C-alpha positions in Angstrom: 18.7 16.2 -28.3 21.6 15.1 -30.7 23.3 17.8 -29.7 23.0 16.3 -26.1 23.4 12.9 -27.1 26.7 14.0 -28.4 27.3 16.5 -25.4 27.6 13.7 -22.7 26.9 10.9 -23.9 29.1 9.9 -26.8 31.8 11.8 -25.0 35.0 9.3 -22.2 35.9 12.1 -20.3 31.5 13.7 -19.3 31.5 14.2 -15.4 29.7 13.2 -13.0 27.6 16.1 -12.4 27.2 15.9 -16.2 25.5 12.4 -16.6 23.2 13.3 -13.6 21.6 16.8 -14.8 21.3 15.6 -18.4 20.5 12.1 -17.4 17.7 14.2 -14.5 16.6 15.9 -17.2 16.0 13.6 -20.0 13.7 11.3 -17.6 12.5 15.1 -16.4 11.0 15.4 -20.0 9.9 12.1 -20.4 7.4 12.4 -18.0 6.6 15.7 -18.9 6.2 13.9 -22.6 3.9 10.7 -21.3 3.8 9.5 -24.7 4.3 12.2 -27.6 7.9 10.4 -25.9 6.9 6.8 -27.9 8.4 8.2 -31.8 12.0 7.9 -29.3 11.8 5.5 -27.7 14.0 3.3 -29.1 16.6 5.8 -29.0 16.2 6.6 -25.1 15.6 2.7 -23.4 18.9 1.7 -24.7 20.8 4.7 -22.4 18.5 4.7 -19.5 19.1 0.7 -19.8 23.6 2.1 -20.3 23.2 4.1 -17.4 21.7 2.0 -14.8 25.8 0.4 -14.7 27.3 3.5 -14.4 29.3 3.3 -11.0 28.0 6.6 -9.7 25.2 6.1 -7.4 23.3 9.6 -8.8 23.5 8.0 -12.0 22.4 5.2 -11.6 19.3 6.9 -10.0 18.5 9.2 -12.5 18.8 6.4 -14.7 16.3 3.8 -13.1 13.8 7.0 -12.9 13.9 7.7 -16.6 13.6 3.4 -17.2 10.5 4.5 -14.6 8.9 7.6 -16.9 9.7 5.4 -19.2 8.1 2.8 -18.3 4.9 5.0 -17.7 4.5 6.9 -20.6 5.0 3.6 -23.8 4.0 0.8 -21.0 2.3 -0.7 -24.7 5.1 0.4 -26.7 8.2 -1.7 -24.4 7.2 -5.3 -25.5 7.3 -4.7 -28.2 
């Protein structure tokens, strides 16, 4: 995940397509992984919150989907 993070989320030149694909892919992985993503919650939650504010609607939509997947997979851990 660190390589994906560096490539798409830390550089300022990421295209809309790169951001949308990356955030959407991570969301799909969370959805498929269920509670196995709990150890990554502290890194993933702020990531999705950041991209909810993205100027592009598709990126924002994928980030909202990712937050929903986090809630479904890690629900009780989000309130701690």
